[in-house]
Structure formats: structure tokens, C-alpha cells
C-alpha positions as CSV (number, residue, x, y, z in Angstrom):
1,X,101.3,85.1,86.7
2,X,100.7,82.5,89.6
3,X,102.0,79.1,89.9
4,X,99.9,75.9,90.3
5,X,100.1,74.0,93.0
6,X,102.0,70.7,92.5
7,X,102.6,67.9,94.9
8,X,106.3,66.9,94.6
9,X,109.6,68.0,93.0
10,X,110.1,66.4,89.5
11,X,113.0,65.9,87.3
12,X,112.5,67.3,83.4
13,X,114.6,68.7,81.0
14,X,112.0,71.2,79.7
15,X,111.8,73.1,83.1
16,X,113.9,75.7,85.3
17,X,113.6,75.6,89.1
18,X,114.0,78.3,91.9
19,X,113.6,78.9,95.3
20,X,109.9,80.0,96.5
21,X,110.6,83.1,98.3
22,X,109.1,84.1,101.6
23,X,108.1,87.6,100.9
24,X,105.6,90.1,99.2
25,X,105.3,89.6,95.6
26,X,105.8,92.8,93.9
27,X,105.8,94.5,90.2
28,X,108.4,97.2,90.0
29,X,108.2,99.5,87.0
30,X,110.6,102.2,86.1
31,X,110.3,105.1,83.9
32,X,110.8,108.6,83.6
33,X,108.1,109.3,86.3
34,X,109.7,107.4,88.7
35,X,109.9,104.1,90.3
36,X,106.6,102.3,91.4
37,X,106.1,99.2,93.3
38,X,102.5,97.4,93.2
39,X,101.2,94.4,94.9
40,X,99.5,91.6,93.4
41,X,96.2,93.1,94.0
42,X,97.0,96.5,92.5
43,X,97.8,98.2,96.0
44,X,100.8,101.0,95.6
45,X,103.6,99.9,97.6
46,X,106.1,102.6,96.8
47,X,106.2,104.4,99.9
48,X,106.3,101.6,102.1
49,X,109.6,100.2,100.7
50,X,111.7,103.0,100.0
51,X,114.8,101.0,100.3
52,X,113.8,99.3,96.8
53,X,111.6,102.4,95.2
54,X,114.6,104.9,95.9
55,X,117.3,102.6,94.2
56,X,118.2,103.9,90.3
57,X,117.2,101.5,87.4
58,X,117.2,101.6,83.8
59,X,114.2,103.3,82.1
60,X,111.5,101.2,80.9
61,X,112.0,98.2,82.8
62,X,109.2,96.3,84.3
63,X,110.1,93.5,86.7
64,X,108.5,90.6,88.5
65,X,109.6,89.7,91.9
66,X,109.6,89.3,95.7
67,X,110.3,91.9,98.2
68,X,112.3,90.0,101.2
69,X,113.6,90.6,104.3
70,X,116.4,88.3,105.7
71,X,116.5,86.7,109.3
72,X,119.7,86.6,111.5
73,X,120.3,83.1,109.8
74,X,120.4,84.8,106.5
75,X,117.3,83.2,105.5
76,X,114.3,84.7,104.3
77,X,111.9,86.0,107.3
78,X,108.3,86.9,106.5
79,X,107.8,87.9,110.1
80,X,110.7,90.4,109.9
81,X,109.4,91.8,106.6
82,X,106.1,92.5,108.6
83,X,108.0,95.5,110.3
84,X,109.7,96.7,107.2
85,X,107.7,99.8,106.4
86,X,110.0,102.9,106.0
87,X,113.7,102.1,106.7
88,X,113.3,100.4,110.1
89,X,114.1,96.9,108.3
90,X,116.6,96.3,105.3
91,X,114.9,94.8,102.5
92,X,115.9,93.5,99.2
93,X,113.9,92.9,95.7
94,X,114.5,89.2,94.3
95,X,113.8,89.7,90.7
96,X,112.6,86.5,88.9
97,X,111.0,87.8,85.7
98,X,111.6,90.6,83.0
99,X,108.1,91.6,81.5
100,X,109.4,94.8,79.7
101,X,113.1,96.2,78.7
102,X,112.3,99.0,76.2
103,X,109.6,96.8,74.5
104,X,107.3,94.1,75.9
105,X,108.6,90.8,76.9
106,X,105.5,88.8,78.1
107,X,105.4,87.0,74.9
108,X,108.8,86.0,74.8
109,X,109.6,82.5,76.2
110,X,111.2,82.0,79.8
111,X,114.6,81.2,78.5
112,X,114.8,84.6,76.8
113,X,113.3,86.4,79.3
114,X,115.9,85.1,82.0
115,X,118.5,85.6,79.6
116,X,117.8,89.3,78.9
117,X,117.3,89.6,82.7
118,X,120.6,88.4,83.6
119,X,122.1,91.2,81.5
120,X,120.1,94.1,83.1
121,X,122.0,96.4,85.3
122,X,120.3,96.3,88.5
123,X,121.1,98.1,91.7
124,X,122.8,96.3,94.4
125,X,119.7,96.0,96.6
126,X,118.5,93.7,93.7
127,X,118.9,90.1,93.3
128,X,118.6,87.5,90.3
129,X,118.0,84.1,92.2
130,X,119.8,81.1,90.9
131,X,117.9,78.6,88.7
132,X,118.4,74.8,88.6
133,X,117.8,73.2,85.2
134,X,116.4,69.8,84.9
135,X,116.7,68.6,88.6
136,X,115.7,70.4,91.7
137,X,116.8,67.7,94.0
138,X,120.1,69.9,95.5
139,X,117.5,72.7,96.1
140,X,114.6,70.7,97.1
141,X,117.3,69.2,99.7
142,X,118.1,72.9,101.0
143,X,114.7,73.8,101.2
144,X,113.9,70.8,103.5
145,X,117.1,71.1,105.6
146,X,116.4,75.0,106.4
147,X,112.5,74.4,106.4
148,X,112.0,77.2,103.9
149,X,108.7,77.7,102.0
150,X,109.3,75.5,98.8
151,X,110.3,75.5,95.3
152,X,109.0,77.0,91.7
153,X,109.4,75.1,88.5
154,X,108.8,77.0,85.3
155,X,108.4,75.5,82.0
156,X,111.3,76.8,79.8
157,X,109.3,78.0,77.0
158,X,106.4,79.4,78.5
159,X,105.1,82.9,78.2
160,X,104.2,85.6,80.7
161,X,100.2,85.4,81.4
162,X,99.4,88.5,83.7
163,X,96.6,87.1,86.1
164,X,96.4,83.4,85.3
165,X,97.4,80.7,87.3
166,X,99.1,78.7,84.6
167,X,100.3,74.8,84.7
168,X,103.2,76.3,83.0
169,X,104.2,77.4,86.5
170,X,104.4,74.9,89.5
171,X,104.7,75.5,92.8
172,X,105.6,72.8,95.5
173,X,105.5,73.7,98.8
174,X,107.2,72.3,102.0
175,X,104.8,74.0,103.9
176,X,101.1,74.8,103.3
177,X,99.7,78.6,103.6
178,X,96.6,79.8,104.0
179,X,95.0,83.1,104.0
180,X,92.2,83.0,106.9
181,X,89.6,85.7,108.4
182,X,90.1,86.2,112.1
183,X,86.9,86.1,113.9
184,X,87.9,86.3,117.4
185,X,90.5,85.1,120.0
186,X,91.0,83.2,123.2
187,X,92.2,84.6,126.2
188,X,95.8,84.6,127.4
189,X,97.3,83.3,130.3
190,X,100.6,83.4,132.1
191,X,103.1,85.9,130.1
192,X,100.1,86.3,127.5
193,X,97.5,87.4,130.0
194,X,97.6,90.9,128.7
195,X,97.2,89.9,125.3
196,X,95.8,86.7,123.9
197,X,96.1,83.0,123.7
198,X,95.4,82.2,120.0
199,X,93.3,83.7,117.0
200,X,90.4,82.0,116.0
201,X,90.4,81.5,112.1
202,X,87.6,81.0,109.5
203,X,87.2,80.8,105.8
204,X,84.1,82.3,103.8
205,X,81.4,79.4,102.7
206,X,77.8,79.8,101.4
207,X,76.3,80.0,104.9
208,X,79.0,82.1,106.6
209,X,82.5,81.6,108.3
210,X,83.5,78.4,108.8
211,X,85.8,77.6,111.8
212,X,89.1,76.0,110.4
213,X,91.4,76.2,113.9
214,X,93.2,78.8,115.9
215,X,96.9,79.9,115.6
216,X,98.9,80.9,119.0
217,X,102.3,80.6,117.6
218,X,104.5,82.8,115.5
219,X,104.1,85.9,117.5
220,X,106.5,87.8,119.5
221,X,105.9,90.4,122.5
222,X,105.6,93.5,120.4
223,X,103.2,91.7,117.6
224,X,100.9,90.2,120.4
225,X,100.2,93.4,122.0
226,X,99.5,95.2,118.8
227,X,97.4,92.6,117.4
228,X,95.3,92.7,120.8
229,X,94.9,96.5,120.6
230,X,93.6,96.0,117.0
231,X,91.2,93.4,118.1
232,X,89.6,95.1,121.0
233,X,88.7,98.0,118.6
234,X,86.9,95.4,116.5
235,X,84.9,93.3,119.5
236,X,81.4,92.4,118.7
237,X,78.9,90.5,120.9
238,X,78.1,87.6,118.8
239,X,80.3,85.0,117.1
240,X,80.6,85.5,113.4
241,X,81.5,81.6,112.8
242,X,78.8,79.2,111.5
243,X,77.9,77.1,115.1
244,X,79.8,74.0,114.9
245,X,81.4,71.8,117.7
246,X,84.9,72.7,118.3
247,X,85.2,76.3,118.2
248,X,87.0,77.3,121.6
249,X,85.0,79.9,123.6
250,X,86.7,83.5,123.0
251,X,86.1,87.2,122.1
252,X,84.6,87.8,118.9
253,X,85.5,90.2,116.6
254,X,84.6,91.7,113.4
255,X,85.8,89.6,110.4
256,X,88.2,92.4,108.9
257,X,91.7,90.9,109.3
258,X,92.9,88.2,107.1
259,X,95.8,86.3,108.7
260,X,98.7,84.6,106.4
261,X,99.5,81.3,108.5
262,X,101.8,78.5,107.9
263,X,100.7,74.8,108.6
264,X,101.3,71.1,108.0
265,X,98.0,69.7,106.5
266,X,94.5,69.8,106.5
267,X,92.9,67.3,108.9
268,X,89.8,65.4,108.2
269,X,87.6,67.7,109.8
270,X,89.1,70.5,107.8
271,X,91.2,71.9,110.4
272,X,94.8,73.5,110.2
273,X,97.6,71.2,111.5
274,X,100.4,72.6,113.1
275,X,99.6,76.2,112.4
276,X,102.2,79.2,112.8
277,X,101.1,82.8,112.3
278,X,103.3,84.8,109.6
279,X,101.5,88.3,109.2
280,X,98.5,89.8,107.7
281,X,97.4,89.8,104.4
282,X,96.1,93.0,102.3
283,X,93.6,90.7,100.0
284,X,89.9,91.5,100.4
285,X,88.4,89.5,103.3
286,X,85.8,88.4,100.8
287,X,88.6,86.4,99.0
288,X,89.6,84.1,102.3
289,X,87.0,81.7,101.0
290,X,87.0,77.8,101.4
291,X,87.0,77.7,97.6
292,X,90.0,79.8,97.1
293,X,91.8,78.7,100.5
294,X,90.5,75.4,101.3
295,X,92.1,71.9,100.8
296,X,92.7,70.9,97.2
């Protein structure tokens, strides 16, 4: 179940509010055959996060939540999560919904699913987040103060609708986020001479790949060199972008990678303002379209 974008926090007795976690959405299932983890797109992530999948869970559970890694400041860090394959980075599973507990739960109202979830005996690496009733003002203040992703509002009596972006769930973002195709990169200078300056990004439109801006922040040294090595293997002679003014001169690559980018807002020209790289997405590149990811 997905949340509908919402402009601002609101106060309403019929709603519950929680933090919007900066991680990877995950469905966990536990049965006699073992524990399985799957992404939003159905990709098996069981081997990638053994810290979560190797823990002991009650049988018959299906949980919806977010796999997160915490930074040195104790706050969610998507950048650190990018290096969490295997056991190199400690991760946790933040559980925010109960879909099955010996019986199907998705048609039960949210407040009942929450009540049942709070009573489940979960392993130490699983956390059930705090929820705020009626008024999210203090939560939103915390989000703004620590520059976090945002909050999610959920109607108390909402059922769980798999695969649906429902108005019964609303996400209020402190920052916006886009998944955009990497179509090239600019030359790096100084300490980046051996890697790159910025990734050139686009979204698919009917005529091809529309340029939406470049992102040059959010990378550490190891990430810069790893990405450059991958880009060199995808180099192509011609630009994949629809010709338009303002596209920097760069080295072009086949549009196979989808970058996750945080940004402040869309400009009037349809470009990203103040973008920062967050990682890569495993969505199909065709899904990174102007219709899906562009301004709303």
C-alpha cells in the first residue's frame, strides 16, 4: 500500500501520524519454510539483509516496514544503508503494519492492526515506531529540526490495500525525492579528476529522455570511484537526452541506472533545485518517467 503526496501536516482526530523512514520498503514473511524479505517490486532481498532475515519471528507473520541504517547521529541514513549488503553495516527493520498474524489482517482497520502489532513478540532488531494521535505538530518540528524526510498520516479506520496508492495514507515530505535515469556525467576537477563532477539525469517522456538536471553532491570518495567504474562500462558515443538548451557537455552512458535524488523543488523549467544523491533504485528504468516522477 502506498501513500498519496500531501502538501502540509494537518490536525485530525481520525488520523495517526508517524515518521517517514529513509530506508528500503520491505515485506517480511515468516513461515515454516523460513523468513523471506521482498522489496516493493517483488525482488528477493533475503540474502542482502541477513541481519533481519536471520532473526527469529513468530510463525505466520507478514509484516510491512522499512529496512533502515542509522548514521552516527542516530538518525536514518539512506547513504549508509547503500553499503549494508551482508553484515558490513548494522540495519534494523522498522515495522509499521501487520498484514497477517495466523489469519489475514489486511481488511481489519488500521487501529486494530496496530493494536495486534504492538502485542507481537518481535526480535531486538525490529522496532515498532511511535505514533502520534490527532496532532503531528511535535513530530513535524522534530523532522524539520533534524532535516529528515517527512511524516506519514494514516486514517485510523483504513484497511490495507496492496498495490494501491490510497488517499487513506498521506505522505508529507520535508524534502522531495525523485528517481531519475542517469544519462551521462560531467568531468571532475581537483580531487574529483579521477571520478566525475556530476551525474546528468533525465525522465522518460514520449519523445525520449528529458533532461531534468545534474547532481554533484551526496557522494563519498569510495562511491565516486565505484560509480565512475560502472559508468565507464556503459559509455556510448551519443547523448540519450532529447536535445534541449542547458544540458552540460558530458560523457554519455546507456540509460541503465536509476538514481534516487533528494531535492528542494522543481523549477519553472522542470529542473531539480538543490539536488543531492541518495543512492540507486532497483525499479525498472522505464518506470522513471516524467508522468510518474515529475512535478505534481
